[in-house]
C-alpha positions in Angstrom: -17.3 -15.5 34.9 -19.9 -13.2 36.4 -21.7 -16.1 38.0 -18.4 -17.5 39.3 -17.6 -14.2 41.1 -21.1 -13.9 42.5 -21.1 -17.4 43.9 -17.6 -17.0 45.3 -18.7 -13.8 47.1 -21.8 -15.5 48.4 -19.9 -18.5 49.7 -17.5 -16.3 51.6 -20.1 -13.9 53.0 -20.8 -15.8 56.1 -17.4 -17.5 56.4 -16.2 -15.8 59.5 -12.9 -17.7 59.4 -12.2 -15.9 56.1 -10.9 -12.4 56.8 -9.6 -11.3 53.4 -10.7 -12.1 49.8 -8.1 -11.4 47.1 -9.1 -11.2 43.4 -6.4 -11.7 40.8 -6.5 -12.3 37.0 -5.2 -15.3 35.2 -4.7 -13.0 32.1 -1.8 -10.6 32.6 -3.3 -8.3 29.9 -6.7 -7.8 31.4 -8.1 -7.9 34.9 -11.7 -7.9 33.8 -12.8 -6.6 30.4 -16.1 -4.7 30.1 -18.4 -7.7 29.3 -18.1 -11.3 28.3 -18.8 -11.3 24.6 -20.1 -14.9 24.8 -23.4 -13.3 25.9 -24.1 -12.6 22.3 -24.6 -16.3 21.8 -26.5 -16.7 25.1 -28.6 -13.6 25.6 -30.6 -15.2 28.4 -27.4 -16.0 30.5 -28.2 -13.3 33.1 -31.9 -14.1 33.5 -31.4 -16.2 36.6 -29.0 -13.6 38.1 -31.3 -10.7 37.3 -34.4 -12.4 38.8 -33.8 -11.3 42.4 -32.4 -7.8 41.8 -34.0 -4.6 43.0 -35.7 -2.4 40.4 -33.3 -0.2 38.5 -30.2 -2.2 39.3 -28.5 -4.2 36.6 -26.5 -7.4 37.2 -23.1 -5.6 37.0 -24.2 -3.0 39.6 -25.5 -5.7 41.9 -22.2 -7.5 41.8 -20.4 -4.3 42.8 -22.9 -3.7 45.6 -22.4 -7.3 46.8 -18.7 -6.8 46.8 -18.9 -3.5 48.6 -21.0 -5.0 51.4 -18.8 -8.0 52.0 -17.9 -8.3 55.7 -14.4 -9.5 54.7 -11.7 -7.1 53.4 -11.6 -7.3 49.6 -8.4 -6.7 47.7 -7.8 -6.6 43.9 -4.3 -7.4 42.5 -4.4 -5.4 39.3 -1.8 -6.4 36.7 -3.7 -5.7 33.4 -6.4 -3.3 32.2 -9.8 -3.1 33.9 -12.4 -1.4 31.7 -16.1 -0.8 32.1 -17.6 -3.3 34.4 -14.1 -4.4 35.4 -13.2 -0.9 36.5 -16.4 -0.8 38.5 -15.5 -4.1 40.1 -12.0 -2.8 41.1 -13.5 0.4 42.7 -16.0 -1.7 44.6 -13.2 -3.6 46.4 -11.8 -2.2 49.7 -8.3 -2.0 48.2 -6.6 -2.3 44.9 -2.9 -2.7 44.2 -1.6 -2.3 40.7 1.6 -3.9 39.5 4.5 -1.6 38.7 4.7 -1.1 34.9 1.2 -2.4 34.3 -1.3 -0.5 32.1 -3.1 0.5 35.3 -0.1 2.2 36.8 1.1 3.6 33.4 -2.2 5.3 32.9 -2.2 6.9 36.3 1.6 7.6 36.7 3.3 7.7 33.3 6.8 7.6 35.0 6.0 4.3 36.8 
């Protein structure tokens, strides 16, 4: 998942015909959970991604910075929960819109 987001952002970085990038979740319960637990089985999964990072920046922080510096407008359609790294991803986007009645809006506005 992390590699997919990163490659999609890189592909669109210099695509000047693309003005907006919208991120949505296929799972209505979660936008992005904190971490992909399959990393337990493949602890070296991020080695390639981490190879070109500045000192003191982890892979999740680098993805957020990459998103923040996108020339296109970035929008998150938030229907489910976003925790940990997922919440960081949402805040790195230019805009985020939560679905009415979703866990995201219920936590912020209980009457929604």
